[in-house]
N, C-alpha and C positions, 0 to 999 in steps of 0.2 A: 462397388457399393459406396454411396455418398455418406460420409461420416459427419452427419449434421446434428447429431445429439449424442449424449453420454452413452446411451445404450448401444448405438451402432458402433461406437468406438470400442468398447470392451469386447464386443462380439467379434469385431474384426481382429482384435488381438488374439482371441481364442482361435480363430480360423488359421492364423499363422502358427500359433502355439497351443494346440489342443490339449497338451499335457497339463497346462496351467488350470487350476481351479477357478471358477467364476469369480470368487472374492478376490483372488490374487490379481486376475486381469483388471478388476475394477480398481484396485489399489494402485497398479501400475499407471493407469490413465490418470488417476488423481495425483499421483506423484509427479507425473509430467506436467499436469496442470499447475501444480505448486512451483515447479521450476520455471515455467512460462511466466507466472505472475511475478516471480522474483527477479525477472530479467530487467524490469524498468517500472516506473510509474506510468501505467497505461491511462491514456486519455479517456478511453471508454468507461473507465472506473471512477471517473470524477463525480463527485456529488456536490450540491449546493445547499446552503443554509443561510437564511436571513434571520437576524435577531435584533430586537430593539430593547436593550437592557434598560431597566428603570432602577430607581433608588432602592427598590426592595430585591433587586436581582445581584447577588454577589458572585454567582458562578454561571458559566456556560457549560451545560451537560451535553456532550456530543451525541450524535446518533449512534445506534448500535453497530452500525457497519463502518464507523470511523476508523481510519488507519493513521492518517497524519494530515497536516495542513498543507495546502498548496499556497494559497494566498488569502489574506483576510484584509478587507478594505473598508474604509469609511467614505462612501460615495459623496456625502455632503461636504466633506473637507478635502476630498480627492487626496487621501493619504493611505499608505499601507500600514496596517496594525502589526506590531511585532508579536511573534509567538515563540521566540527562541530564549527569552529571559526565564530565569529560575526563581524560585522562592528565596534562594540564597542572595540573589541580586537584590531583591526587595528588602530583605533584611539588612542589607548594607545601606541601601539608598533611602528607604522609607520604612524603617521597622514598625512604625505605628499606623502605616497605611492612612496617613492623614491628607495625602495629596488629593485634590478635587479637580474636576474638569472632565472633558470627554475622554472616552476610553482610548488609550494609546498602546495597550498591550494585553495579550491573553497569556497568562502565566499558568503553566502546568501545575495542578494541585493534586490533592489525593483523589482517588476514585469516588464516584457518587455513593452516598449511603442511603439515598431514597430508595425504598423497596421497588418502586416501578422502574428505576434505572440502576439498580444495584450493580456496582462494579464498572459502570460505564466511565470513560475518560472524562475528566472535568477540568475546566480552566477558570482561573480566577480573573474577573474583569479588573483592569487597573488603568486609571482609577475607577472606583465604583460610583454609582449614583448618576450615570449619564443615560440620557434617552437617545443617544445617537444610534441610528440604524446601521448595522454591520452586515456587509455581504461576505460570506465565507465559502470558499471553494476548498474541497478536501479530497483526499484519495481515499476511496472506499475499499474495504477488505472484501474480496470476493469469497463466496461460500464455497464449500466443497461441492464437486459435481455429484449429482444424483440422477435418478430416473426421470426427473422433470426438466433436466437441463437441455436446452436447444441452443445451438450456436447460431448467431446472426450478426448482422452489422459488420463491424470491423473483423469479428471473429468468425465470419461465415466459413472460413477454411480452417479454423482451429482444430476441427476434428481430425483431419488428416495429419496435422502437425503433432497432435497429442498421441495419435496412433504410432507415429514414428518414435517419439519419446518413450512410449510404453514398450514397444518392441526392442528398443535398445536395452531395457531392463530385462525383458524376457529372454534375450539372447545371452545374458549373463547369469541366468538361472539354470543350474544343472539338472533340476527336477529332484525326484526323491528316489531312494534306493530301489524301490519296486516299480517306479515308473520314470525313467530318465527322460529328459527334455530333448527331443530331436532338434529343436531350434537353437540349442546351446552352441554358440559360435562366437568367439571373440571378434572375428573380422566383421560379422554381421552387426555385432553390438557397436562397433567403431563406425560403420557405415550409417547405421540408423541414428547414432548420436550426431553425426555431422548433418544428416537430413533434418533432424529435429531443430538444431541450432540455426540452420539456414531458413527453415520455416518461421522460427521465432523472429528472425531478422526481417523477413518480408512482412510479417504482421506488424512489426514495429514501425517500418516505413509507412505502412498504410495507416497506422494509428496517428503518426505525425502529420500526415496530410489531412486527415479529418479533424484532429484536435490540436491546432497550433498551440505552441507552448510559450506565448509572449503576452499573457494576460497581465495588464496593468504594469508592464515593465517601466513605463515612463514616470509612474507615481512615486514620490519620495516616501520613505518611512517616517511615521511620526516619531517625535522624540519622547520616549517613555521615561526618560530620567533615570533608568536603572543602570548602575555602574557594573561594568564587568569586573570579574575577579582579577586581582593583580598578581595572583599566584602563578609562578612559572610552571609549565608543564614540561615533560620530557621532550615533546615535539617542538617546544620553543627554544631549545638549547642548540647553539652552534659552536664549533670549535673556536671561532673568532671571539665569541663572547667571554671565553675564559681568559683572554689576555688583556 
């Protein structure tokens, strides 16, 4: 059976493990999907956004599927825009936000309070008041699998990989007192886990081939004038520094 969609995946799991209820088989496949997504930033989940902030725009509200930034650039100046500075950095370097000029940084702010985008991630334009057009590439958050999910592109073989991951969980489930699970077997669980990890690795190689990871590497980052905190962290300490 070709596992090309979510439905065929969980049905295949039930063929191997008929003692499992339907809802449990579905959750095992979704759990495997979550593990696959956490393995790396997948190129097929990249999204793009183009914004042209004006003097009236103080914040950039990200799309609903926003996960994290990959790169933000100002093509007109050929510079990368920082998105790693904090509001604490601004409070140190420019507490009154009086700096003017083109945007050099997107600073994480409080979530959106607009009813239409309530709770969405929001970033402060710094400095504000510029009309520079920014091109943003971000990592999208993939939704849970459901009955409308069909695998294609880089993920055209994801179904069989997810089945392996789901069966690894099925093999660790003993069943219920009145209906034990015949598929319960630690050795099978170990083998299926290895099969799942190998499948994720192969998908990762294919993803690298189709989505090269060198976007704008040669562009310098704009100087946003934000000072980094001088406070020492535990990871900054070395025995040599104590002498």
